[in-house]
N, CA, C and O atoms as a Maestro MAE file, in Angstrom:
{
 s_m_m2io_version
 :::
 2.0.0
}

f_m_ct {
 s_m_title
 :::
 protein
 m_atom[340] {
  # First column is atom index #
  i_m_mmod_type
  r_m_x_coord
  r_m_y_coord
  r_m_z_coord
  i_m_residue_number
  s_m_chain_name
  s_m_pdb_residue_name
  s_m_pdb_atom_name
  i_m_atomic_number
  :::
  1 25 0.842 -1.171 0.000 1 A "MET " " N  " 7
  2 3 0.000 0.000 0.000 1 A "MET " " CA " 6
  3 2 0.892 1.240 0.000 1 A "MET " " C  " 6
  4 15 1.840 1.344 0.778 1 A "MET " " O  " 8
  5 25 0.566 2.173 -0.887 2 A "GLU " " N  " 7
  6 3 1.354 3.392 -0.985 2 A "GLU " " CA " 6
  7 2 0.847 4.443 -0.023 2 A "GLU " " C  " 6
  8 15 -0.343 4.495 0.286 2 A "GLU " " O  " 8
  9 25 1.751 5.275 0.448 3 A "GLY " " N  " 7
  10 3 1.381 6.400 1.303 3 A "GLY " " CA " 6
  11 2 1.249 7.670 0.478 3 A "GLY " " C  " 6
  12 15 1.332 7.655 -0.750 3 A "GLY " " O  " 8
  13 25 1.051 8.727 1.167 4 A "ILE " " N  " 7
  14 3 0.947 10.024 0.502 4 A "ILE " " CA " 6
  15 2 2.361 10.512 0.209 4 A "ILE " " C  " 6
  16 15 3.213 10.561 1.096 4 A "ILE " " O  " 8
  17 25 2.590 10.866 -1.035 5 A "THR " " N  " 7
  18 3 3.915 11.325 -1.439 5 A "THR " " CA " 6
  19 2 3.992 12.849 -1.388 5 A "THR " " C  " 6
  20 15 2.990 13.536 -1.189 5 A "THR " " O  " 8
  21 25 5.187 13.346 -1.569 6 A "GLY " " N  " 7
  22 3 5.388 14.788 -1.600 6 A "GLY " " CA " 6
  23 2 4.664 15.439 -2.770 6 A "GLY " " C  " 6
  24 15 4.162 16.557 -2.652 6 A "GLY " " O  " 8
  25 25 4.611 14.741 -3.894 7 A "ALA " " N  " 7
  26 3 3.910 15.276 -5.065 7 A "ALA " " CA " 6
  27 2 2.412 15.400 -4.791 7 A "ALA " " C  " 6
  28 15 1.769 16.352 -5.232 7 A "ALA " " O  " 8
  29 25 1.865 14.428 -4.058 8 A "ASP " " N  " 7
  30 3 0.442 14.504 -3.698 8 A "ASP " " CA " 6
  31 2 0.165 15.713 -2.808 8 A "ASP " " C  " 6
  32 15 -0.835 16.409 -2.984 8 A "ASP " " O  " 8
  33 25 1.053 15.952 -1.860 9 A "LEU " " N  " 7
  34 3 0.887 17.104 -0.978 9 A "LEU " " CA " 6
  35 2 1.031 18.420 -1.748 9 A "LEU " " C  " 6
  36 15 0.312 19.382 -1.479 9 A "LEU " " O  " 8
  37 25 1.956 18.458 -2.698 10 A "ALA " " N  " 7
  38 3 2.131 19.667 -3.505 10 A "ALA " " CA " 6
  39 2 0.897 19.937 -4.355 10 A "ALA " " C  " 6
  40 15 0.467 21.084 -4.481 10 A "ALA " " O  " 8
  41 25 0.330 18.894 -4.935 11 A "ASN " " N  " 7
  42 3 -0.895 19.061 -5.728 11 A "ASN " " CA " 6
  43 2 -2.052 19.535 -4.860 11 A "ASN " " C  " 6
  44 15 -2.805 20.426 -5.251 11 A "ASN " " O  " 8
  45 25 -2.190 18.941 -3.690 12 A "ALA " " N  " 7
  46 3 -3.268 19.346 -2.786 12 A "ALA " " CA " 6
  47 2 -3.102 20.800 -2.367 12 A "ALA " " C  " 6
  48 15 -4.077 21.551 -2.322 12 A "ALA " " O  " 8
  49 25 -1.878 21.199 -2.062 13 A "ALA " " N  " 7
  50 3 -1.625 22.589 -1.673 13 A "ALA " " CA " 6
  51 2 -1.900 23.546 -2.831 13 A "ALA " " C  " 6
  52 15 -2.403 24.649 -2.618 13 A "ALA " " O  " 8
  53 25 -1.572 23.127 -4.057 14 A "ALA " " N  " 7
  54 3 -1.826 23.985 -5.221 14 A "ALA " " CA " 6
  55 2 -3.322 24.178 -5.439 14 A "ALA " " C  " 6
  56 15 -3.777 25.293 -5.698 14 A "ALA " " O  " 8
  57 25 -4.086 23.093 -5.335 15 A "TYR " " N  " 7
  58 3 -5.543 23.210 -5.508 15 A "TYR " " CA " 6
  59 2 -6.173 24.031 -4.380 15 A "TYR " " C  " 6
  60 15 -7.068 24.840 -4.622 15 A "TYR " " O  " 8
  61 25 -5.714 23.825 -3.177 16 A "LEU " " N  " 7
  62 3 -6.223 24.605 -2.044 16 A "LEU " " CA " 6
  63 2 -5.857 26.083 -2.212 16 A "LEU " " C  " 6
  64 15 -6.685 26.962 -1.974 16 A "LEU " " O  " 8
  65 25 -4.633 26.347 -2.615 17 A "GLY " " N  " 7
  66 3 -4.206 27.720 -2.844 17 A "GLY " " CA " 6
  67 2 -4.989 28.394 -3.951 17 A "GLY " " C  " 6
  68 15 -5.298 29.582 -3.855 17 A "GLY " " O  " 8
  69 25 -5.318 27.646 -5.013 18 A "ALA " " N  " 7
  70 3 -6.113 28.212 -6.105 18 A "ALA " " CA " 6
  71 2 -7.510 28.586 -5.619 18 A "ALA " " C  " 6
  72 15 -8.036 29.639 -5.979 18 A "ALA " " O  " 8
  73 25 -8.098 27.735 -4.814 19 A "GLY " " N  " 7
  74 3 -9.425 28.041 -4.277 19 A "GLY " " CA " 6
  75 2 -9.412 29.242 -3.353 19 A "GLY " " C  " 6
  76 15 -10.305 30.087 -3.408 19 A "GLY " " O  " 8
  77 25 -8.408 29.316 -2.509 20 A "ILE " " N  " 7
  78 3 -8.300 30.446 -1.592 20 A "ILE " " CA " 6
  79 2 -8.021 31.738 -2.370 20 A "ILE " " C  " 6
  80 15 -8.582 32.786 -2.049 20 A "ILE " " O  " 8
  81 25 -7.164 31.668 -3.382 21 A "ALA " " N  " 7
  82 3 -6.856 32.851 -4.185 21 A "ALA " " CA " 6
  83 2 -8.106 33.389 -4.856 21 A "ALA " " C  " 6
  84 15 -8.326 34.600 -4.873 21 A "ALA " " O  " 8
  85 25 -8.924 32.512 -5.408 22 A "MET " " N  " 7
  86 3 -10.145 32.984 -6.066 22 A "MET " " CA " 6
  87 2 -11.179 33.439 -5.050 22 A "MET " " C  " 6
  88 15 -11.924 34.385 -5.305 22 A "MET " " O  " 8
  89 25 -11.231 32.780 -3.911 23 A "GLY " " N  " 7
  90 3 -12.202 33.180 -2.892 23 A "GLY " " CA " 6
  91 2 -11.935 34.578 -2.374 23 A "GLY " " C  " 6
  92 15 -12.829 35.425 -2.366 23 A "GLY " " O  " 8
  93 25 -10.702 34.825 -1.941 24 A "PHE " " N  " 7
  94 3 -10.358 36.156 -1.439 24 A "PHE " " CA " 6
  95 2 -10.238 37.169 -2.574 24 A "PHE " " C  " 6
  96 15 -10.552 38.347 -2.401 24 A "PHE " " O  " 8
  97 25 -9.780 36.703 -3.731 25 A "GLY " " N  " 7
  98 3 -9.601 37.611 -4.862 25 A "GLY " " CA " 6
  99 2 -10.912 38.103 -5.461 25 A "GLY " " C  " 6
  100 15 -10.930 39.129 -6.140 25 A "GLY " " O  " 8
  101 25 -11.989 37.401 -5.226 26 A "ALA " " N  " 7
  102 3 -13.283 37.814 -5.777 26 A "ALA " " CA " 6
  103 2 -14.091 38.649 -4.783 26 A "ALA " " C  " 6
  104 15 -15.029 39.340 -5.180 26 A "ALA " " O  " 8
  105 25 -13.741 38.594 -3.516 27 A "ILE " " N  " 7
  106 3 -14.496 39.350 -2.514 27 A "ILE " " CA " 6
  107 2 -14.277 40.853 -2.696 27 A "ILE " " C  " 6
  108 15 -15.238 41.622 -2.709 27 A "ILE " " O  " 8
  109 25 -13.031 41.270 -2.836 28 A "GLY " " N  " 7
  110 3 -12.717 42.693 -2.962 28 A "GLY " " CA " 6
  111 2 -13.390 43.366 -4.148 28 A "GLY " " C  " 6
  112 15 -14.072 44.375 -3.972 28 A "GLY " " O  " 8
  113 25 -13.214 42.829 -5.361 29 A "PRO " " N  " 7
  114 3 -13.877 43.444 -6.507 29 A "PRO " " CA " 6
  115 2 -15.405 43.412 -6.399 29 A "PRO " " C  " 6
  116 15 -16.078 44.351 -6.824 29 A "PRO " " O  " 8
  117 25 -15.942 42.350 -5.839 30 A "GLY " " N  " 7
  118 3 -17.400 42.274 -5.695 30 A "GLY " " CA " 6
  119 2 -17.942 43.362 -4.787 30 A "GLY " " C  " 6
  120 15 -18.934 44.015 -5.110 30 A "GLY " " O  " 8
  121 25 -17.290 43.552 -3.655 31 A "ILE " " N  " 7
  122 3 -17.721 44.594 -2.723 31 A "ILE " " CA " 6
  123 2 -17.483 45.975 -3.329 31 A "ILE " " C  " 6
  124 15 -18.350 46.846 -3.254 31 A "ILE " " O  " 8
  125 25 -16.320 46.174 -3.922 32 A "GLY " " N  " 7
  126 3 -15.992 47.476 -4.501 32 A "GLY " " CA " 6
  127 2 -16.913 47.874 -5.636 32 A "GLY " " C  " 6
  128 15 -17.352 49.022 -5.709 32 A "GLY " " O  " 8
  129 25 -17.211 46.935 -6.524 33 A "GLU " " N  " 7
  130 3 -18.095 47.249 -7.653 33 A "GLU " " CA " 6
  131 2 -19.524 47.493 -7.187 33 A "GLU " " C  " 6
  132 15 -20.211 48.365 -7.720 33 A "GLU " " O  " 8
  133 25 -19.969 46.740 -6.209 34 A "GLY " " N  " 7
  134 3 -21.310 46.967 -5.676 34 A "GLY " " CA " 6
  135 2 -21.420 48.325 -5.003 34 A "GLY " " C  " 6
  136 15 -22.424 49.021 -5.156 34 A "GLY " " O  " 8
  137 25 -20.395 48.696 -4.265 35 A "PHE " " N  " 7
  138 3 -20.377 49.999 -3.603 35 A "PHE " " CA " 6
  139 2 -20.378 51.122 -4.639 35 A "PHE " " C  " 6
  140 15 -21.107 52.103 -4.493 35 A "PHE " " O  " 8
  141 25 -19.562 50.979 -5.684 36 A "ALA " " N  " 7
  142 3 -19.500 52.006 -6.734 36 A "ALA " " CA " 6
  143 2 -20.833 52.139 -7.464 36 A "ALA " " C  " 6
  144 15 -21.278 53.250 -7.749 36 A "ALA " " O  " 8
  145 25 -21.468 51.014 -7.766 37 A "ALA " " N  " 7
  146 3 -22.758 51.058 -8.450 37 A "ALA " " CA " 6
  147 2 -23.818 51.710 -7.570 37 A "ALA " " C  " 6
  148 15 -24.642 52.482 -8.060 37 A "ALA " " O  " 8
  149 25 -23.801 51.408 -6.288 38 A "GLY " " N  " 7
  150 3 -24.759 52.016 -5.369 38 A "GLY " " CA " 6
  151 2 -24.582 53.520 -5.276 38 A "GLY " " C  " 6
  152 15 -25.558 54.270 -5.307 38 A "GLY " " O  " 8
  153 25 -23.333 53.962 -5.161 39 A "LYS " " N  " 7
  154 3 -23.072 55.403 -5.087 39 A "LYS " " CA " 6
  155 2 -23.413 56.098 -6.405 39 A "LYS " " C  " 6
  156 15 -23.874 57.239 -6.400 39 A "LYS " " O  " 8
  157 25 -23.190 55.421 -7.530 40 A "ALA " " N  " 7
  158 3 -23.565 56.011 -8.819 40 A "ALA " " CA " 6
  159 2 -25.081 56.156 -8.921 40 A "ALA " " C  " 6
  160 15 -25.576 57.161 -9.429 40 A "ALA " " O  " 8
  161 25 -25.812 55.165 -8.444 41 A "CYS " " N  " 7
  162 3 -27.281 55.268 -8.439 41 A "CYS " " CA " 6
  163 2 -27.744 56.420 -7.553 41 A "CYS " " C  " 6
  164 15 -28.679 57.140 -7.904 41 A "CYS " " O  " 8
  165 25 -27.096 56.593 -6.414 42 A "GLU " " N  " 7
  166 3 -27.439 57.725 -5.548 42 A "GLU " " CA " 6
  167 2 -27.152 59.053 -6.245 42 A "GLU " " C  " 6
  168 15 -27.945 59.990 -6.159 42 A "GLU " " O  " 8
  169 25 -26.021 59.128 -6.933 43 A "GLY " " N  " 7
  170 3 -25.669 60.355 -7.646 43 A "GLY " " CA " 6
  171 2 -26.624 60.651 -8.784 43 A "GLY " " C  " 6
  172 15 -26.980 61.808 -9.009 43 A "GLY " " O  " 8
  173 25 -27.045 59.622 -9.505 44 A "ILE " " N  " 7
  174 3 -27.993 59.813 -10.598 44 A "ILE " " CA " 6
  175 2 -29.347 60.236 -10.057 44 A "ILE " " C  " 6
  176 15 -30.039 61.043 -10.678 44 A "ILE " " O  " 8
  177 25 -29.729 59.702 -8.911 45 A "ALA " " N  " 7
  178 3 -31.005 60.097 -8.303 45 A "ALA " " CA " 6
  179 2 -30.980 61.565 -7.878 45 A "ALA " " C  " 6
  180 15 -32.001 62.249 -7.942 45 A "ALA " " O  " 8
  181 25 -29.824 62.046 -7.447 46 A "ARG " " N  " 7
  182 3 -29.717 63.446 -7.013 46 A "ARG " " CA " 6
  183 2 -29.640 64.400 -8.200 46 A "ARG " " C  " 6
  184 15 -30.275 65.455 -8.193 46 A "ARG " " O  " 8
  185 25 -28.868 64.033 -9.213 47 A "THR " " N  " 7
  186 3 -28.700 64.895 -10.391 47 A "THR " " CA " 6
  187 2 -28.840 64.059 -11.665 47 A "THR " " C  " 6
  188 15 -27.842 63.613 -12.229 47 A "THR " " O  " 8
  189 25 -30.069 63.850 -12.112 48 A "PRO " " N  " 7
  190 3 -30.291 62.999 -13.292 48 A "PRO " " CA " 6
  191 2 -29.615 63.515 -14.564 48 A "PRO " " C  " 6
  192 15 -29.297 62.726 -15.454 48 A "PRO " " O  " 8
  193 25 -29.394 64.823 -14.659 49 A "GLU " " N  " 7
  194 3 -28.766 65.364 -15.878 49 A "GLU " " CA " 6
  195 2 -27.303 64.959 -16.006 49 A "GLU " " C  " 6
  196 15 -26.732 65.080 -17.089 49 A "GLU " " O  " 8
  197 25 -26.689 64.487 -14.943 50 A "GLU " " N  " 7
  198 3 -25.296 64.033 -14.970 50 A "GLU " " CA " 6
  199 2 -25.174 62.515 -15.086 50 A "GLU " " C  " 6
  200 15 -24.120 61.953 -14.788 50 A "GLU " " O  " 8
  201 25 -26.242 61.853 -15.517 51 A "ALA " " N  " 7
  202 3 -26.257 60.384 -15.560 51 A "ALA " " CA " 6
  203 2 -25.162 59.818 -16.461 51 A "ALA " " C  " 6
  204 15 -24.522 58.828 -16.111 51 A "ALA " " O  " 8
  205 25 -24.944 60.443 -17.622 52 A "GLY " " N  " 7
  206 3 -23.926 59.933 -18.543 52 A "GLY " " CA " 6
  207 2 -22.533 59.993 -17.951 52 A "GLY " " C  " 6
  208 15 -21.779 59.024 -18.031 52 A "GLY " " O  " 8
  209 25 -22.185 61.128 -17.357 53 A "LEU " " N  " 7
  210 3 -20.866 61.281 -16.744 53 A "LEU " " CA " 6
  211 2 -20.689 60.331 -15.563 53 A "LEU " " C  " 6
  212 15 -19.635 59.712 -15.416 53 A "LEU " " O  " 8
  213 25 -21.706 60.213 -14.729 54 A "LEU " " N  " 7
  214 3 -21.618 59.313 -13.579 54 A "LEU " " CA " 6
  215 2 -21.478 57.860 -14.014 54 A "LEU " " C  " 6
  216 15 -20.710 57.100 -13.424 54 A "LEU " " O  " 8
  217 25 -22.221 57.479 -15.044 55 A "THR " " N  " 7
  218 3 -22.148 56.098 -15.536 55 A "THR " " CA " 6
  219 2 -20.758 55.790 -16.094 55 A "THR " " C  " 6
  220 15 -20.188 54.738 -15.803 55 A "THR " " O  " 8
  221 25 -20.219 56.701 -16.890 56 A "ARG " " N  " 7
  222 3 -18.867 56.479 -17.448 56 A "ARG " " CA " 6
  223 2 -17.824 56.375 -16.344 56 A "ARG " " C  " 6
  224 15 -16.969 55.489 -16.372 56 A "ARG " " O  " 8
  225 25 -17.894 57.274 -15.381 57 A "THR " " N  " 7
  226 3 -16.929 57.255 -14.286 57 A "THR " " CA " 6
  227 2 -17.058 55.975 -13.474 57 A "THR " " C  " 6
  228 15 -16.053 55.390 -13.069 57 A "THR " " O  " 8
  229 25 -18.297 55.536 -13.232 58 A "MET " " N  " 7
  230 3 -18.516 54.298 -12.488 58 A "MET " " CA " 6
  231 2 -17.929 53.103 -13.237 58 A "MET " " C  " 6
  232 15 -17.298 52.239 -12.629 58 A "MET " " O  " 8
  233 25 -18.133 53.051 -14.546 59 A "LEU " " N  " 7
  234 3 -17.629 51.911 -15.313 59 A "LEU " " CA " 6
  235 2 -16.110 51.868 -15.346 59 A "LEU " " C  " 6
  236 15 -15.527 50.784 -15.303 59 A "LEU " " O  " 8
  237 25 -15.456 53.024 -15.420 60 A "VAL " " N  " 7
  238 3 -13.992 53.056 -15.376 60 A "VAL " " CA " 6
  239 2 -13.501 52.565 -14.015 60 A "VAL " " C  " 6
  240 15 -12.557 51.779 -13.935 60 A "VAL " " O  " 8
  241 25 -14.141 53.027 -12.959 61 A "GLY " " N  " 7
  242 3 -13.766 52.577 -11.625 61 A "GLY " " CA " 6
  243 2 -13.985 51.086 -11.431 61 A "GLY " " C  " 6
  244 15 -13.175 50.416 -10.790 61 A "GLY " " O  " 8
  245 25 -15.067 50.565 -11.978 62 A "GLN " " N  " 7
  246 3 -15.326 49.138 -11.851 62 A "GLN " " CA " 6
  247 2 -14.325 48.320 -12.656 62 A "GLN " " C  " 6
  248 15 -13.939 47.228 -12.239 62 A "GLN " " O  " 8
  249 25 -13.905 48.831 -13.794 63 A "ALA " " N  " 7
  250 3 -12.908 48.114 -14.597 63 A "ALA " " CA " 6
  251 2 -11.578 48.032 -13.850 63 A "ALA " " C  " 6
  252 15 -10.914 46.995 -13.868 63 A "ALA " " O  " 8
  253 25 -11.195 49.120 -13.199 64 A "VAL " " N  " 7
  254 3 -9.956 49.108 -12.414 64 A "VAL " " CA " 6
  255 2 -10.092 48.144 -11.238 64 A "VAL " " C  " 6
  256 15 -9.159 47.406 -10.923 64 A "VAL " " O  " 8
  257 25 -11.247 48.154 -10.598 65 A "SER " " N  " 7
  258 3 -11.473 47.259 -9.463 65 A "SER " " CA " 6
  259 2 -11.463 45.799 -9.898 65 A "SER " " C  " 6
  260 15 -10.977 44.936 -9.166 65 A "SER " " O  " 8
  261 25 -11.988 45.521 -11.066 66 A "GLU " " N  " 7
  262 3 -12.068 44.135 -11.542 66 A "GLU " " CA " 6
  263 2 -10.692 43.576 -11.887 66 A "GLU " " C  " 6
  264 15 -10.520 42.358 -11.933 66 A "GLU " " O  " 8
  265 25 -9.720 44.434 -12.129 67 A "SER " " N  " 7
  266 3 -8.389 43.942 -12.488 67 A "SER " " CA " 6
  267 2 -7.783 43.093 -11.371 67 A "SER " " C  " 6
  268 15 -7.043 42.151 -11.656 67 A "SER " " O  " 8
  269 25 -8.079 43.403 -10.113 68 A "THR " " N  " 7
  270 3 -7.548 42.567 -9.036 68 A "THR " " CA " 6
  271 2 -8.175 41.172 -9.058 68 A "THR " " C  " 6
  272 15 -7.508 40.190 -8.732 68 A "THR " " O  " 8
  273 25 -9.431 41.080 -9.435 69 A "GLY " " N  " 7
  274 3 -10.067 39.771 -9.578 69 A "GLY " " CA " 6
  275 2 -9.452 38.971 -10.714 69 A "GLY " " C  " 6
  276 15 -9.305 37.752 -10.616 69 A "GLY " " O  " 8
  277 25 -9.097 39.653 -11.782 70 A "ILE " " N  " 7
  278 3 -8.468 38.975 -12.924 70 A "ILE " " CA " 6
  279 2 -7.074 38.495 -12.536 70 A "ILE " " C  " 6
  280 15 -6.666 37.407 -12.944 70 A "ILE " " O  " 8
  281 25 -6.338 39.284 -11.756 71 A "TYR " " N  " 7
  282 3 -5.026 38.838 -11.283 71 A "TYR " " CA " 6
  283 2 -5.168 37.583 -10.419 71 A "TYR " " C  " 6
  284 15 -4.352 36.667 -10.515 71 A "TYR " " O  " 8
  285 25 -6.188 37.543 -9.589 72 A "SER " " N  " 7
  286 3 -6.425 36.359 -8.763 72 A "SER " " CA " 6
  287 2 -6.732 35.143 -9.630 72 A "SER " " C  " 6
  288 15 -6.281 34.036 -9.336 72 A "SER " " O  " 8
  289 25 -7.491 35.348 -10.687 73 A "LEU " " N  " 7
  290 3 -7.798 34.254 -11.614 73 A "LEU " " CA " 6
  291 2 -6.530 33.735 -12.270 73 A "LEU " " C  " 6
  292 15 -6.350 32.525 -12.403 73 A "LEU " " O  " 8
  293 25 -5.659 34.630 -12.679 74 A "VAL " " N  " 7
  294 3 -4.393 34.209 -13.305 74 A "VAL " " CA " 6
  295 2 -3.561 33.385 -12.332 74 A "VAL " " C  " 6
  296 15 -3.010 32.350 -12.709 74 A "VAL " " O  " 8
  297 25 -3.466 33.831 -11.095 75 A "ILE " " N  " 7
  298 3 -2.707 33.086 -10.087 75 A "ILE " " CA " 6
  299 2 -3.331 31.706 -9.861 75 A "ILE " " C  " 6
  300 15 -2.620 30.705 -9.775 75 A "ILE " " O  " 8
  301 25 -4.661 31.659 -9.765 76 A "ALA " " N  " 7
  302 3 -5.332 30.375 -9.552 76 A "ALA " " CA " 6
  303 2 -5.092 29.431 -10.724 76 A "ALA " " C  " 6
  304 15 -4.836 28.245 -10.519 76 A "ALA " " O  " 8
  305 25 -5.172 29.941 -11.944 77 A "LEU " " N  " 7
  306 3 -4.933 29.088 -13.116 77 A "LEU " " CA " 6
  307 2 -3.487 28.608 -13.165 77 A "LEU " " C  " 6
  308 15 -3.226 27.464 -13.539 77 A "LEU " " O  " 8
  309 25 -2.548 29.470 -12.790 78 A "LEU " " N  " 7
  310 3 -1.151 29.035 -12.728 78 A "LEU " " CA " 6
  311 2 -0.962 27.931 -11.706 78 A "LEU " " C  " 6
  312 15 -0.252 26.958 -11.959 78 A "LEU " " O  " 8
  313 25 -1.599 28.080 -10.546 79 A "LEU " " N  " 7
  314 3 -1.480 27.042 -9.529 79 A "LEU " " CA " 6
  315 2 -2.072 25.716 -10.014 79 A "LEU " " C  " 6
  316 15 -1.511 24.653 -9.748 79 A "LEU " " O  " 8
  317 25 -3.186 25.776 -10.713 80 A "ILE " " N  " 7
  318 3 -3.835 24.549 -11.160 80 A "ILE " " CA " 6
  319 2 -3.086 23.879 -12.301 80 A "ILE " " C  " 6
  320 15 -2.852 22.671 -12.266 80 A "ILE " " O  " 8
  321 25 -2.705 24.663 -13.321 81 A "PHE " " N  " 7
  322 3 -2.178 24.061 -14.534 81 A "PHE " " CA " 6
  323 2 -0.650 24.001 -14.611 81 A "PHE " " C  " 6
  324 15 -0.102 23.277 -15.443 81 A "PHE " " O  " 8
  325 25 0.037 24.751 -13.757 82 A "VAL " " N  " 7
  326 3 1.509 24.713 -13.795 82 A "VAL " " CA " 6
  327 2 2.075 23.984 -12.590 82 A "VAL " " C  " 6
  328 15 2.923 23.102 -12.730 82 A "VAL " " O  " 8
  329 25 1.604 24.355 -11.401 83 A "VAL " " N  " 7
  330 3 2.158 23.758 -10.186 83 A "VAL " " CA " 6
  331 2 1.613 22.342 -9.987 83 A "VAL " " C  " 6
  332 15 2.378 21.409 -9.743 83 A "VAL " " O  " 8
  333 25 0.304 22.185 -10.090 84 A "ALA " " N  " 7
  334 3 -0.314 20.864 -9.870 84 A "ALA " " CA " 6
  335 2 -0.308 20.108 -11.197 84 A "ALA " " C  " 6
  336 15 -1.131 20.374 -12.074 84 A "ALA " " O  " 8
  337 25 0.612 19.178 -11.337 85 A "LYS " " N  " 7
  338 3 0.707 18.402 -12.578 85 A "LYS " " CA " 6
  339 2 0.221 16.996 -12.362 85 A "LYS " " C  " 6
  340 15 0.224 16.191 -13.294 85 A "LYS " " O  " 8
  :::
 }
 m_bond[339] {
  # First column is bond index #
  i_m_from
  i_m_to
  i_m_order
  :::
  1 1 2 1
  2 2 3 1
  3 3 4 2
  4 3 5 1
  5 5 6 1
  6 6 7 1
  7 7 8 2
  8 7 9 1
  9 9 10 1
  10 10 11 1
  11 11 12 2
  12 11 13 1
  13 13 14 1
  14 14 15 1
  15 15 16 2
  16 15 17 1
  17 17 18 1
  18 18 19 1
  19 19 20 2
  20 19 21 1
  21 21 22 1
  22 22 23 1
  23 23 24 2
  24 23 25 1
  25 25 26 1
  26 26 27 1
  27 27 28 2
  28 27 29 1
  29 29 30 1
  30 30 31 1
  31 31 32 2
  32 31 33 1
  33 33 34 1
  34 34 35 1
  35 35 36 2
  36 35 37 1
  37 37 38 1
  38 38 39 1
  39 39 40 2
  40 39 41 1
  41 41 42 1
  42 42 43 1
  43 43 44 2
  44 43 45 1
  45 45 46 1
  46 46 47 1
  47 47 48 2
  48 47 49 1
  49 49 50 1
  50 50 51 1
  51 51 52 2
  52 51 53 1
  53 53 54 1
  54 54 55 1
  55 55 56 2
  56 55 57 1
  57 57 58 1
  58 58 59 1
  59 59 60 2
  60 59 61 1
  61 61 62 1
  62 62 63 1
  63 63 64 2
  64 63 65 1
  65 65 66 1
  66 66 67 1
  67 67 68 2
  68 67 69 1
  69 69 70 1
  70 70 71 1
  71 71 72 2
  72 71 73 1
  73 73 74 1
  74 74 75 1
  75 75 76 2
  76 75 77 1
  77 77 78 1
  78 78 79 1
  79 79 80 2
  80 79 81 1
  81 81 82 1
  82 82 83 1
  83 83 84 2
  84 83 85 1
  85 85 86 1
  86 86 87 1
  87 87 88 2
  88 87 89 1
  89 89 90 1
  90 90 91 1
  91 91 92 2
  92 91 93 1
  93 93 94 1
  94 94 95 1
  95 95 96 2
  96 95 97 1
  97 97 98 1
  98 98 99 1
  99 99 100 2
  100 99 101 1
  101 101 102 1
  102 102 103 1
  103 103 104 2
  104 103 105 1
  105 105 106 1
  106 106 107 1
  107 107 108 2
  108 107 109 1
  109 109 110 1
  110 110 111 1
  111 111 112 2
  112 111 113 1
  113 113 114 1
  114 114 115 1
  115 115 116 2
  116 115 117 1
  117 117 118 1
  118 118 119 1
  119 119 120 2
  120 119 121 1
  121 121 122 1
  122 122 123 1
  123 123 124 2
  124 123 125 1
  125 125 126 1
  126 126 127 1
  127 127 128 2
  128 127 129 1
  129 129 130 1
  130 130 131 1
  131 131 132 2
  132 131 133 1
  133 133 134 1
  134 134 135 1
  135 135 136 2
  136 135 137 1
  137 137 138 1
  138 138 139 1
  139 139 140 2
  140 139 141 1
  141 141 142 1
  142 142 143 1
  143 143 144 2
  144 143 145 1
  145 145 146 1
  146 146 147 1
  147 147 148 2
  148 147 149 1
  149 149 150 1
  150 150 151 1
  151 151 152 2
  152 151 153 1
  153 153 154 1
  154 154 155 1
  155 155 156 2
  156 155 157 1
  157 157 158 1
  158 158 159 1
  159 159 160 2
  160 159 161 1
  161 161 162 1
  162 162 163 1
  163 163 164 2
  164 163 165 1
  165 165 166 1
  166 166 167 1
  167 167 168 2
  168 167 169 1
  169 169 170 1
  170 170 171 1
  171 171 172 2
  172 171 173 1
  173 173 174 1
  174 174 175 1
  175 175 176 2
  176 175 177 1
  177 177 178 1
  178 178 179 1
  179 179 180 2
  180 179 181 1
  181 181 182 1
  182 182 183 1
  183 183 184 2
  184 183 185 1
  185 185 186 1
  186 186 187 1
  187 187 188 2
  188 187 189 1
  189 189 190 1
  190 190 191 1
  191 191 192 2
  192 191 193 1
  193 193 194 1
  194 194 195 1
  195 195 196 2
  196 195 197 1
  197 197 198 1
  198 198 199 1
  199 199 200 2
  200 199 201 1
  201 201 202 1
  202 202 203 1
  203 203 204 2
  204 203 205 1
  205 205 206 1
  206 206 207 1
  207 207 208 2
  208 207 209 1
  209 209 210 1
  210 210 211 1
  211 211 212 2
  212 211 213 1
  213 213 214 1
  214 214 215 1
  215 215 216 2
  216 215 217 1
  217 217 218 1
  218 218 219 1
  219 219 220 2
  220 219 221 1
  221 221 222 1
  222 222 223 1
  223 223 224 2
  224 223 225 1
  225 225 226 1
  226 226 227 1
  227 227 228 2
  228 227 229 1
  229 229 230 1
  230 230 231 1
  231 231 232 2
  232 231 233 1
  233 233 234 1
  234 234 235 1
  235 235 236 2
  236 235 237 1
  237 237 238 1
  238 238 239 1
  239 239 240 2
  240 239 241 1
  241 241 242 1
  242 242 243 1
  243 243 244 2
  244 243 245 1
  245 245 246 1
  246 246 247 1
  247 247 248 2
  248 247 249 1
  249 249 250 1
  250 250 251 1
  251 251 252 2
  252 251 253 1
  253 253 254 1
  254 254 255 1
  255 255 256 2
  256 255 257 1
  257 257 258 1
  258 258 259 1
  259 259 260 2
  260 259 261 1
  261 261 262 1
  262 262 263 1
  263 263 264 2
  264 263 265 1
  265 265 266 1
  266 266 267 1
  267 267 268 2
  268 267 269 1
  269 269 270 1
  270 270 271 1
  271 271 272 2
  272 271 273 1
  273 273 274 1
  274 274 275 1
  275 275 276 2
  276 275 277 1
  277 277 278 1
  278 278 279 1
  279 279 280 2
  280 279 281 1
  281 281 282 1
  282 282 283 1
  283 283 284 2
  284 283 285 1
  285 285 286 1
  286 286 287 1
  287 287 288 2
  288 287 289 1
  289 289 290 1
  290 290 291 1
  291 291 292 2
  292 291 293 1
  293 293 294 1
  294 294 295 1
  295 295 296 2
  296 295 297 1
  297 297 298 1
  298 298 299 1
  299 299 300 2
  300 299 301 1
  301 301 302 1
  302 302 303 1
  303 303 304 2
  304 303 305 1
  305 305 306 1
  306 306 307 1
  307 307 308 2
  308 307 309 1
  309 309 310 1
  310 310 311 1
  311 311 312 2
  312 311 313 1
  313 313 314 1
  314 314 315 1
  315 315 316 2
  316 315 317 1
  317 317 318 1
  318 318 319 1
  319 319 320 2
  320 319 321 1
  321 321 322 1
  322 322 323 1
  323 323 324 2
  324 323 325 1
  325 325 326 1
  326 326 327 1
  327 327 328 2
  328 327 329 1
  329 329 330 1
  330 330 331 1
  331 331 332 2
  332 331 333 1
  333 333 334 1
  334 334 335 1
  335 335 336 2
  336 335 337 1
  337 337 338 1
  338 338 339 1
  339 339 340 2
  :::
 }
}
């Protein structure tokens, strides 16, 4: 009967790390984008004539915020497909 090898532990750590990276990496952008959208809705409700400017500014901010989620995805994919073989 074989025991757990070092390669098995490395694979398990890589998969666990990928899950943790995506879990924490998705929380920040999700909260940030929701907060930005809420504040943009409040701004549009106060000054409807500025809706276009507020929407554009909100979308730029959300795109910047989403970049951290994309970085987390890249790290998770590297852990899955490069480290865990």
